[in-house]
N, C-alpha and C positions, 0 to 999 in steps of 0.2 A: 337498458337497460342503464339505472343511476345507479350507481358508480361511487359513494361518497369522495371517500380517501382510491381517486385511483394509482397507475403502480408506470410508473414513467421508469426511464431509460436515462447511463450517463455514461460519458466514459472518460476518467482522469487517469490522470500520471505522475508519475515522479521521476526525477533524475541524477545521478549520483558520479560523480568521479572521485577518483578516486587517489589516494597518493601513491606515487609509482611503485615506494619500499612493501606494498600492501602484492603477498605472494598467491595467494590464496584464501578463500571466509567464505562462513555464511551469515545472509542475512535476513531475519523473519520474519514477515507481513504477517501480524498480528490480526485478531478482527475489529480489533477496538481502533484499525490503524484504517480500513473501511466501518466503520463508524462516527469515525468521528473527522472524513476527512473533509466535509464540510463541513461549519460549526459556526456558531456564535452567542457574544460574551450572557452571560445572565446578569451582568451591571454591568455601566462602564471604567475601569479601572485603568488611574493613570497615573502611569509609572511602579507598576503591583505584579505580581500573581495575578490570572484573568481561569477563571473560571464558563466552561464553553459546554453548552447543548451542540450533539446532532441532529441535523437538518433533516436525518432517516428519522423514521422509525423502527422497519426494519430494508434487508439488503436483500436480497439475491446472483448473488457473484455468475456470472453468462462465459467471463475469462479469462483471465490471467496474462499479456505477454510480457516476454524481457527482451529488450534487445544490446550488444555489447560492442559495442562502432567498432574497435578494432580487431572482432573473430578472433575474440580470444573463449577459450572454451568458456561452455554457462552449464546450468544446468537447474530443474524446478523442482519443486515435490512440492505433494499435501504435509501440512505438519500433522507427521506419526506422533503426537499426545493427543490426540482426538476421539481415539476410538472413544473413550469414554465419558466425554464430553459433548461436542457439538457433530465434528464430520470423525468417518472413519472412511481410512484412507482404500484405496479400491488397487484393484488388480491394473499397470500402465498407468500409474499416476507422479512416474518421474519423466520429465524429457530432457534428452542431452541437445549439444549444436556445440559445431565448432567453427568458424565460417575460416576468414580468410581476411589479409590490410583488406582490399576493397568491396569485400562483402563482409556484413555484420551477421555474429551468431545469433540465430534467432531459434528464442521457444515458448510455449504456447499451451497453458496447460487448460482444459475446459473439461466441467466438471459433465457424467456421462448423461442422458438421461435413466433419470430413475432414481436417481444412486442419491443419497444422501450430500453429498458435498451439493448436491442441488437443487437442495429446500432455501427455503426460506427459515435466517435468524436475524433476529435482536440483540447483540453481546455486549457486554464491553472487555472484555476477556484477552490475555496479554498474552494467555499459548498461543500458540502460532496458525495461523490460518493456510501458508503456505511458505516453503524456503526454499530462495534463494541460492543458488554454491556456485563459488567462482574454483573453477577447477585448471591443476595444475601450474607451471611454475608460470606468477601472473606481471613478475617482478621489472623484469627486462627482458628484451626479443632481440636478438639480431645484437650489430655494433652499437641502439639507440635502446632510451627509456620509454616505456610503455607505460601507461595510464589508463589504464581499465576505464572506459566509458558508457555507462551504467542506463535505462532509457524501461521503464515500469510499466510500462500500462492493466489499467481497471473494470473490467465491462459488466458495468450491473444492472439488474431493475432495483426501484426504492419506491418504498410510502412512504410518505412527508411525514414527521411526528408535531404532532400537535402539543407538544412539548406533556403532555398527559398520558400520552400511547409510553415513550420509553422518558424515563426520568431520571438514567445515570448520568453523571458532570466527567470530564476531562479537568485538569489542573494545567497548565504553559509551565514551563520548564525552564522560562529565563521573564525577567518583566516585562508587560506590555503596557503600551492607549491602546485600548479596545474600546467600539461602541455598540453599545445595546442596536440591536437590526443594522447591524452589519455582519452583511456574511463573510466568514472567514478556511481558508483553505490551511491546512494542514503540516508544517512537516512532520520528516518523520528522526528519527538519530533511532540509526540501531549501527551495535559496537563503536560509537562513539565520531564514527561515518553520520553526514546529512545530507536527508533525498529530498530536495527542493519541488517541490508541484513545478509540472511544469513551465509554468505559463511565469512563470518568478525572474524574474521581481516585481513584473506587470502588473499584478493583484498583488491584493493581500495578503498576507500568512497568520499563523501564528505556533509556533516550537509545544511542542507537548510529543 
């Protein structure tokens, strides 16, 4: 069967090292964080704010994985504000884990088969898709200071955008020198902390 727009799969992620003074907190992964995770500039700006268009027309989330390398307690849940919008949180929507100094904490959130969370979506919404929570006392542990180290990976199916199917754009939050026809990976800012793409700085990135 001929498919003019075949679905493909990709796994990508972000890493975050928080200040040692942070004791707890929540960080939301928005819908547009996935939609604009890989994007191209609409023009070639030099030292100015850039407008980015995603390479995805639509995405379907397969799973989210989060690791905390120091074994600190973490939890991951669906965004609770989606009941009237995109996703409706269902039962067993929160996963938690606590590791140790030698074993990383790891949580994985997977949409249930046939659930609303499993559907395809195309949205540039800033509402929370999923929320990562750092639990308990994270600033110090024993006699030494502990800096939480987080890694988040998203596994998605996607359909490529032809610039007509999904026309929403996003602007960078700082001046950039970018080039049309080049692909850039997005850095995410949550609560004044920056999540860097896993390959940073080995691949081109943009901050939005």
